N, C-alpha and C positions, 0 to 999 in steps of 0.2 A: 504494500500500500504506500502510495506517495503522500507525504504530509502536505496539508493545505497551507495557504498563506497565513492564516491566523496562528497555526502551530509554529511555523518558522519565525514569525514575529515575536512570539512568546519566548522562544529559545534565544533569539538574538537579544531580547530585553534582559533575560536572566544573565546572559554572558556579559552584557554591558554593566549590569549591577555588580557582578563579581570581579570583573577584570577591567573596568572602566578607566582606572588610573594608569594601568599598565599599557593600554592600547597605544597611546601616543608614543611612549618610549619604544615599544616594540616596532611600530611603524617607522620611527626615526632610524632605529638600528638596521631595520630591513632596507631602508632607502640608502643608508651609508654603505651597507654591504653590496647592494646592487651597483652603486657608483664605483666602488673598488673593483668589482668584477669587470665592469665595462672598461675601466682604466687598464686592467690586466689584459683584456682582449685587445685593446688598442695597442698596447705595448707589443703584443705578439705580432699584430699586423704590421707595425712599424719595423719590427726586426726582420720580418719576411721581406718587406719592401726594400730595406737596406741591403739585405743579402742579395736580392735579385739585381739591384743596381750595381753592386760590387762585382757580381759575376759577369754582368754585361760589360762593365768597364774592363775587366780582366780579359774577356774574349776579344774586345776591340784592340787591346794593347798587344795581344798575341799575334794579331793579323798584321 
């Protein structure tokens, strides 16, 4: 059985009552973690791009 909208709202209200003060802190830390993850991915992309440029320059200098 799928819960209806009223049941979902009641559960969300209970969660807010118990964890209301922790939610902003949790969301903030989640956002910071996502930003660090994206920075890490960008660093990997930059490293790959740098290696590709270096290999192209090496190939040109060999010719």
